[in-house]
C-alpha positions as CSV (number, residue, x, y, z in Angstrom):
1,X,49.7,-155.6,-116.9
2,X,53.4,-155.8,-117.5
3,X,54.6,-156.2,-121.0
4,X,57.9,-157.2,-122.4
5,X,59.4,-158.1,-125.7
6,X,58.5,-161.7,-126.7
7,X,60.8,-164.2,-128.2
8,X,59.9,-166.8,-130.9
9,X,60.1,-169.4,-128.2
10,X,57.6,-167.7,-126.0
11,X,55.4,-167.3,-129.0
12,X,55.2,-171.1,-129.1
13,X,53.6,-171.3,-125.6
14,X,49.8,-171.4,-125.4
15,X,48.0,-170.7,-122.1
16,X,44.5,-171.4,-120.9
17,X,43.5,-170.0,-117.5
18,X,40.2,-171.1,-115.9
19,X,39.2,-169.1,-112.8
20,X,35.6,-169.8,-111.6
21,X,34.6,-167.7,-108.6
22,X,30.8,-167.3,-109.0
23,X,28.3,-170.2,-108.8
24,X,24.8,-168.7,-109.2
25,X,23.0,-172.0,-108.8
26,X,24.9,-173.0,-105.6
27,X,24.1,-171.0,-102.5
28,X,27.1,-169.8,-100.5
29,X,29.5,-171.5,-102.9
30,X,31.2,-168.3,-104.3
31,X,34.9,-168.0,-103.7
32,X,37.2,-165.1,-104.4
33,X,40.5,-166.9,-104.8
34,X,40.3,-168.1,-108.4
35,X,40.3,-164.5,-109.6
36,X,43.5,-163.9,-107.7
37,X,44.9,-167.1,-109.2
38,X,44.1,-165.9,-112.7
39,X,45.9,-162.6,-112.0
40,X,49.0,-164.3,-110.7
41,X,49.3,-166.9,-113.5
42,X,48.7,-164.2,-116.1
43,X,51.6,-162.2,-114.6
44,X,53.8,-165.3,-114.5
45,X,53.3,-166.2,-118.2
46,X,53.7,-162.5,-119.1
47,X,57.1,-162.6,-117.4
48,X,58.0,-165.5,-119.7
49,X,57.1,-163.3,-122.7
50,X,53.9,-165.2,-123.7
51,X,52.0,-162.8,-126.1
52,X,48.4,-161.8,-125.3
53,X,47.1,-163.5,-128.4
54,X,48.3,-166.9,-127.0
55,X,46.3,-166.5,-123.8
56,X,42.7,-167.9,-123.3
57,X,40.5,-167.3,-120.3
58,X,37.4,-168.8,-118.8
59,X,35.8,-166.9,-115.8
60,X,32.7,-166.7,-113.7
61,X,32.6,-163.3,-112.0
62,X,29.8,-162.2,-109.7
63,X,27.9,-159.3,-111.3
64,X,27.4,-157.9,-107.8
65,X,31.2,-157.8,-107.3
66,X,31.6,-155.9,-110.5
67,X,28.9,-153.4,-109.5
68,X,30.5,-152.9,-106.1
69,X,33.8,-152.2,-107.6
70,X,35.6,-155.3,-106.3
71,X,39.2,-154.8,-107.3
72,X,39.9,-158.5,-108.2
73,X,36.7,-158.8,-110.2
74,X,37.4,-155.7,-112.2
75,X,41.1,-156.6,-112.7
76,X,40.2,-160.0,-114.1
77,X,37.4,-158.6,-116.3
78,X,40.0,-156.1,-117.7
79,X,42.4,-159.1,-118.5
80,X,39.6,-160.8,-120.4
81,X,38.7,-157.6,-122.3
82,X,42.3,-157.4,-123.6
83,X,42.1,-160.8,-125.3
84,X,41.3,-161.4,-128.9
85,X,37.7,-162.1,-129.8
86,X,36.6,-165.7,-128.9
87,X,39.3,-166.3,-126.3
88,X,37.3,-165.3,-123.2
89,X,34.4,-167.5,-122.0
90,X,33.0,-165.0,-119.4
91,X,30.0,-167.0,-118.2
92,X,31.9,-170.0,-116.9
93,X,29.2,-172.5,-117.8
94,X,30.1,-176.1,-118.6
95,X,29.2,-175.8,-122.2
96,X,31.2,-172.5,-122.7
97,X,34.3,-173.9,-120.9
98,X,34.3,-177.1,-122.9
99,X,33.9,-175.2,-126.1
100,X,36.7,-172.9,-125.2
101,X,39.0,-175.9,-124.4
102,X,38.2,-177.3,-127.9
103,X,39.0,-174.0,-129.6
104,X,42.2,-173.7,-127.5
105,X,43.4,-177.1,-128.6
106,X,42.5,-176.3,-132.2
107,X,44.7,-173.2,-132.1
108,X,47.5,-175.2,-130.5
109,X,47.3,-177.7,-133.3
110,X,47.3,-174.9,-135.9
111,X,50.6,-173.6,-134.6
112,X,53.3,-174.6,-137.2
113,X,56.1,-174.1,-134.6
114,X,57.4,-177.6,-133.6
115,X,58.1,-176.2,-130.2
116,X,54.4,-175.4,-129.5
117,X,53.3,-176.5,-126.0
118,X,50.6,-175.6,-123.6
119,X,49.9,-174.6,-120.0
120,X,46.4,-175.1,-118.6
121,X,45.4,-173.9,-115.2
122,X,42.0,-174.6,-113.5
123,X,41.1,-172.8,-110.3
124,X,37.8,-173.3,-108.6
125,X,35.6,-175.8,-106.8
126,X,36.1,-179.6,-107.2
127,X,33.8,-182.3,-106.2
128,X,34.5,-186.1,-105.8
129,X,31.6,-188.4,-106.5
130,X,30.9,-191.5,-104.5
131,X,32.8,-193.6,-107.1
132,X,35.9,-191.6,-106.4
133,X,35.9,-189.7,-109.7
134,X,36.9,-186.0,-109.7
135,X,34.5,-183.4,-111.2
136,X,35.3,-179.7,-111.8
137,X,32.4,-177.4,-110.9
138,X,31.2,-174.9,-113.5
139,X,29.1,-171.8,-113.2
140,X,26.1,-173.8,-114.6
141,X,26.5,-176.6,-112.0
142,X,23.4,-177.1,-109.9
143,X,22.2,-179.6,-107.2
144,X,20.7,-182.8,-108.4
145,X,19.5,-185.4,-105.9
146,X,22.4,-186.3,-103.6
147,X,24.9,-184.8,-106.0
148,X,25.2,-182.2,-108.8
149,X,24.6,-181.9,-112.5
150,X,26.3,-180.0,-115.3
151,X,29.8,-180.5,-114.0
152,X,33.0,-181.0,-116.1
153,X,34.2,-184.5,-115.3
154,X,38.0,-184.6,-115.1
155,X,37.9,-187.5,-117.5
156,X,36.1,-185.3,-119.9
157,X,38.6,-182.5,-119.6
158,X,41.4,-185.0,-120.1
159,X,39.6,-186.3,-123.2
160,X,39.4,-182.8,-124.7
161,X,43.0,-182.0,-124.0
162,X,44.1,-185.3,-125.4
163,X,42.5,-184.4,-128.8
164,X,45.6,-182.4,-129.7
165,X,48.1,-183.8,-132.3
166,X,51.2,-185.7,-131.3
167,X,54.2,-183.7,-130.0
168,X,52.2,-181.0,-128.3
169,X,53.3,-181.3,-124.7
170,X,51.1,-180.0,-121.9
171,X,51.4,-179.0,-118.2
172,X,48.0,-179.1,-116.4
173,X,47.6,-177.4,-113.0
174,X,44.5,-178.2,-110.9
175,X,43.9,-175.9,-107.9
176,X,40.8,-177.6,-106.6
177,X,39.7,-179.7,-103.7
178,X,39.3,-183.4,-103.9
179,X,37.0,-183.9,-100.8
180,X,37.0,-182.0,-97.5
181,X,35.3,-178.6,-97.2
182,X,34.8,-175.7,-94.9
183,X,35.4,-171.9,-94.8
184,X,38.1,-171.0,-97.3
185,X,38.0,-174.4,-99.0
186,X,37.3,-175.2,-102.6
187,X,34.8,-178.1,-102.3
188,X,31.0,-178.2,-102.4
189,X,30.4,-180.6,-99.6
190,X,31.7,-181.3,-96.1
191,X,31.8,-185.0,-96.8
192,X,35.3,-186.6,-97.0
193,X,35.3,-189.1,-99.8
194,X,37.4,-192.2,-99.2
195,X,39.1,-194.0,-102.1
196,X,39.4,-191.1,-104.5
197,X,40.6,-192.3,-107.8
198,X,44.2,-191.5,-108.8
199,X,44.2,-189.0,-111.6
200,X,45.9,-189.8,-114.9
201,X,47.5,-187.3,-117.2
202,X,45.7,-186.8,-120.5
203,X,48.7,-188.5,-122.3
204,X,51.9,-190.1,-121.0
205,X,54.2,-187.1,-121.7
206,X,52.0,-184.6,-119.9
207,X,52.7,-183.2,-116.4
208,X,49.9,-182.8,-113.9
209,X,50.4,-180.6,-110.8
210,X,47.7,-181.0,-108.1
211,X,46.8,-178.7,-105.3
212,X,46.1,-181.5,-102.8
213,X,46.0,-185.3,-102.6
214,X,42.8,-187.3,-102.5
215,X,40.7,-186.5,-99.4
216,X,42.5,-183.1,-98.8
217,X,41.3,-179.6,-99.2
218,X,42.6,-176.8,-101.5
219,X,42.8,-173.7,-99.3
220,X,42.4,-170.0,-99.9
221,X,44.0,-167.2,-97.9
222,X,44.6,-163.5,-98.0
223,X,48.0,-162.5,-99.5
224,X,48.3,-158.8,-99.1
225,X,45.2,-157.3,-100.9
226,X,44.6,-160.4,-102.9
227,X,42.5,-163.5,-102.0
228,X,44.3,-166.4,-103.6
229,X,44.4,-170.2,-103.7
230,X,47.3,-171.3,-101.5
231,X,48.6,-173.7,-104.2
232,X,48.6,-171.2,-107.0
233,X,50.1,-168.5,-104.8
234,X,52.9,-170.8,-103.7
235,X,53.6,-172.1,-107.2
236,X,53.8,-168.7,-108.7
237,X,55.8,-167.4,-105.8
238,X,58.4,-170.2,-106.3
239,X,58.4,-169.7,-110.1
240,X,58.9,-166.0,-109.7
241,X,61.8,-166.6,-107.4
242,X,63.7,-168.6,-110.1
243,X,62.3,-166.7,-113.1
244,X,62.9,-167.2,-116.7
245,X,65.6,-169.8,-117.6
246,X,68.2,-168.3,-120.0
247,X,67.1,-167.8,-123.5
248,X,64.3,-170.4,-123.4
249,X,60.8,-169.6,-122.4
250,X,60.6,-172.0,-119.5
251,X,61.1,-171.9,-115.7
252,X,64.5,-173.0,-114.4
253,X,63.3,-175.9,-112.2
254,X,61.6,-179.2,-112.7
255,X,58.1,-180.2,-111.6
256,X,59.7,-182.3,-108.9
257,X,61.7,-179.4,-107.6
258,X,58.7,-177.0,-108.0
259,X,56.4,-179.2,-105.9
260,X,59.0,-179.8,-103.2
261,X,59.6,-176.1,-102.8
262,X,55.9,-175.4,-102.9
263,X,55.3,-178.0,-100.1
264,X,58.0,-176.4,-98.0
265,X,56.5,-172.9,-98.5
266,X,53.0,-174.1,-97.5
267,X,54.3,-175.9,-94.5
268,X,56.2,-172.8,-93.4
269,X,52.9,-170.8,-93.6
270,X,51.0,-173.5,-91.6
271,X,48.7,-174.3,-94.5
272,X,47.8,-178.0,-94.2
273,X,47.6,-179.3,-97.7
274,X,50.0,-181.5,-99.6
275,X,50.4,-180.8,-103.3
276,X,51.3,-183.7,-105.7
277,X,52.3,-184.3,-109.2
278,X,51.8,-186.9,-111.9
279,X,54.1,-187.6,-114.9
280,X,56.8,-189.9,-116.2
281,X,60.1,-189.9,-114.3
282,X,61.8,-188.3,-117.3
283,X,59.3,-185.5,-117.8
284,X,59.4,-184.7,-114.1
285,X,63.1,-183.9,-114.3
286,X,62.9,-181.4,-117.1
287,X,62.2,-177.7,-116.5
288,X,58.6,-176.6,-116.4
289,X,57.4,-175.7,-119.9
290,X,60.6,-177.0,-121.5
291,X,60.9,-177.1,-125.3
292,X,59.6,-180.4,-126.8
293,X,62.6,-182.5,-127.6
294,X,64.9,-180.5,-125.4
295,X,67.9,-182.4,-124.1
296,X,68.3,-182.4,-120.3
297,X,71.7,-180.7,-119.7
298,X,72.2,-182.4,-116.4
299,X,74.3,-185.6,-116.4
300,X,72.1,-188.7,-116.0
301,X,72.9,-190.7,-112.9
302,X,74.2,-194.2,-113.4
303,X,71.4,-196.8,-113.5
304,X,71.8,-200.0,-111.6
305,X,69.2,-202.4,-113.0
306,X,68.2,-204.9,-110.3
307,X,65.4,-207.3,-109.7
308,X,64.4,-205.1,-106.7
309,X,64.9,-201.4,-107.6
310,X,67.9,-200.0,-105.7
311,X,67.5,-196.4,-107.0
312,X,70.9,-194.8,-107.6
313,X,72.4,-195.3,-104.2
314,X,70.7,-198.2,-102.6
315,X,67.3,-198.5,-101.0
316,X,65.6,-200.1,-98.0
317,X,62.0,-201.4,-98.3
318,X,59.6,-202.8,-95.7
319,X,56.6,-205.0,-95.8
320,X,54.2,-206.2,-93.1
321,X,52.7,-209.7,-92.7
322,X,50.4,-210.6,-89.8
323,X,51.5,-207.5,-87.9
324,X,55.2,-208.2,-88.3
325,X,57.3,-205.8,-90.3
326,X,60.3,-207.1,-92.2
327,X,62.9,-205.4,-94.5
328,X,64.2,-205.8,-98.0
329,X,67.5,-204.1,-99.0
330,X,68.8,-203.5,-102.6
331,X,72.3,-202.0,-103.0
332,X,73.6,-200.2,-106.0
333,X,77.3,-199.7,-106.8
334,X,78.6,-199.4,-103.2
335,X,78.7,-201.6,-100.1
336,X,76.0,-200.5,-97.8
337,X,74.0,-201.7,-94.8
338,X,76.4,-204.7,-94.5
339,X,75.9,-205.8,-98.1
340,X,78.1,-205.9,-101.1
341,X,77.3,-203.9,-104.3
342,X,74.3,-205.1,-106.3
343,X,72.8,-207.5,-103.8
344,X,69.3,-208.1,-102.6
345,X,68.6,-209.1,-99.0
346,X,65.4,-210.4,-97.6
347,X,65.1,-210.3,-93.8
348,X,62.4,-213.0,-94.0
349,X,61.3,-214.3,-97.3
350,X,57.5,-214.3,-97.3
351,X,56.6,-217.5,-99.1
352,X,52.9,-218.3,-99.1
353,X,51.6,-214.8,-98.3
354,X,50.6,-211.6,-100.0
355,X,52.6,-208.4,-99.3
356,X,53.5,-204.9,-100.6
357,X,56.9,-203.3,-100.3
358,X,57.2,-199.6,-99.5
359,X,60.2,-197.4,-99.1
360,X,61.4,-197.5,-95.5
361,X,63.1,-194.8,-93.4
362,X,65.1,-197.3,-91.5
363,X,68.9,-197.6,-91.8
364,X,69.5,-201.3,-90.8
365,X,72.4,-203.7,-90.9
366,X,71.7,-206.8,-92.8
367,X,72.0,-209.7,-90.4
368,X,70.5,-213.2,-90.9
369,X,67.9,-213.6,-93.6
370,X,68.9,-214.4,-97.2
371,X,71.1,-212.5,-99.7
372,X,70.9,-212.9,-103.4
373,X,73.2,-211.6,-106.2
374,X,71.8,-209.3,-108.9
375,X,71.7,-210.9,-112.3
376,X,71.4,-209.2,-115.7
377,X,68.0,-209.4,-117.4
378,X,67.9,-211.5,-120.5
379,X,65.1,-212.8,-122.8
380,X,63.7,-216.1,-121.4
381,X,60.7,-218.3,-121.9
382,X,59.3,-219.1,-118.4
383,X,57.5,-222.3,-117.4
384,X,53.7,-222.0,-117.8
385,X,53.1,-223.4,-114.3
386,X,55.2,-223.4,-111.1
387,X,53.5,-226.0,-108.9
388,X,55.2,-225.0,-105.7
389,X,53.8,-221.5,-106.0
390,X,55.2,-218.0,-106.3
391,X,54.2,-214.4,-106.5
392,X,52.5,-212.3,-109.1
393,X,53.9,-208.8,-109.1
394,X,51.9,-205.6,-109.8
395,X,52.9,-202.0,-109.5
396,X,50.7,-199.5,-107.6
397,X,49.2,-198.4,-110.9
398,X,49.0,-201.5,-113.0
399,X,45.8,-203.5,-113.2
400,X,47.5,-206.7,-114.4
401,X,50.7,-208.5,-113.5
402,X,54.0,-207.0,-114.7
403,X,56.2,-209.7,-113.3
404,X,56.6,-212.9,-111.3
405,X,58.9,-214.2,-108.6
406,X,59.5,-217.7,-107.1
407,X,62.1,-219.8,-105.4
408,X,64.1,-222.2,-107.6
409,X,66.2,-224.3,-105.3
410,X,68.4,-221.8,-103.3
411,X,67.9,-219.1,-106.0
412,X,65.2,-216.5,-106.7
413,X,63.8,-216.5,-110.2
414,X,62.3,-213.3,-111.6
415,X,60.4,-212.6,-114.8
416,X,59.2,-209.2,-116.0
417,X,57.2,-207.6,-118.8
418,X,58.9,-204.5,-120.2
419,X,61.8,-202.8,-118.5
420,X,60.7,-201.6,-115.1
421,X,62.3,-203.0,-111.9
422,X,60.1,-203.7,-108.9
423,X,60.2,-201.0,-106.2
424,X,58.1,-198.7,-104.0
425,X,54.5,-199.8,-103.9
426,X,55.1,-203.1,-105.7
427,X,52.3,-205.6,-104.8
428,X,53.3,-209.3,-104.5
429,X,50.3,-211.7,-104.6
430,X,50.9,-215.4,-103.7
431,X,49.6,-218.0,-106.2
432,X,49.8,-221.8,-105.8
433,X,50.2,-223.0,-108.4
434,X,51.8,-219.9,-110.1
435,X,50.6,-219.6,-113.7
436,X,52.7,-217.4,-116.1
437,X,50.9,-216.6,-119.4
438,X,52.9,-217.4,-122.5
439,X,54.7,-214.4,-123.9
440,X,58.0,-212.6,-124.3
441,X,59.7,-211.9,-121.0
442,X,63.0,-210.8,-119.4
443,X,64.2,-213.3,-116.9
444,X,66.9,-213.4,-114.2
445,X,67.9,-216.3,-111.9
446,X,69.5,-214.7,-108.8
447,X,71.7,-217.2,-106.8
448,X,71.9,-217.0,-103.1
449,X,75.2,-215.3,-102.0
């Protein structure tokens, strides 16, 4: 293992690595890649200067592999032996892994440094239940009826990680399958589960990096003499290319950049999986493992609040009704697509029907249809009922309405809860009459241009 002088900033980073390769109760389920992943992540955080006393490890290593002198098995066992007492859960059972997570969080909370933050990596099998819920497979997992028992539910892991005190930011990496299986895959069954639930971060400021999207596999392959997870290999390869960022113990690229480059690398190697990430827009722009409270040195792009989100340079959306696709355009501070700055154009306003807008790759010229001027949001009290009808608006992740839209004469009236504009994935549901609950809202009446 490489060693280097640590800095006080690196001393504030706490790392938990879970690499489960051996599943004694599941025939033919053993995989070698999680051991290679542990080695690569340990080297990556060592490069940042994270001290050994801040590293925690959960493993499940085949006794036969150790007896036969397997290089990866022995290397990971050596890593575990270097750790302080109580920081290596070597049997990989559900109970021991959950207990280790709790002890890890307790140590994180005990760190008096306000810059304390955490990196948690889980590499191993994943299983998605019929309800769409992700479960992480432990060494103690065994078959039970049509499924399995003694798994670590992702929701349970998130609950354990969320038990930490406020201000302790966390990056969680999941290198597991969500459904499909086969040789070199990290899933227990060959059944592809539809409708896998979207994972949520343990708390809003956390960042979640995922090996594959719902219904996809997390692959393993041979990289030199190591068997590794494709996702962990690509992530650590990209991180190693950019290395430590200045004096801070962090990597000099954001989660958004990291996943984009990782996808490019996997595509170049013809490895068919699509990594993903979850986090707030702000957190996804900061460097990975940035110091809590750090100020982003990059200038923030000018925002252009609009009723339909134009991004920073204008955006085209599309929606389909009865097999017919139509477009919506929202411009920012420049004339574009035949529109003036800060206008919204509907190719065919869909009164009376439900629809969802999604970002389009088209580059059209606005012709015909109806164009509306952007208006500043302001506190307003909406009517309780619009008898002519209108649309409730939800985002792709909200369970209840976050806004409303209806025609008022030749204008479009919008109301919203909070501050978000309506953009990619916004769901418009027609209601007649349209009922708007009493409350505090921002409103905007957009006149037709």
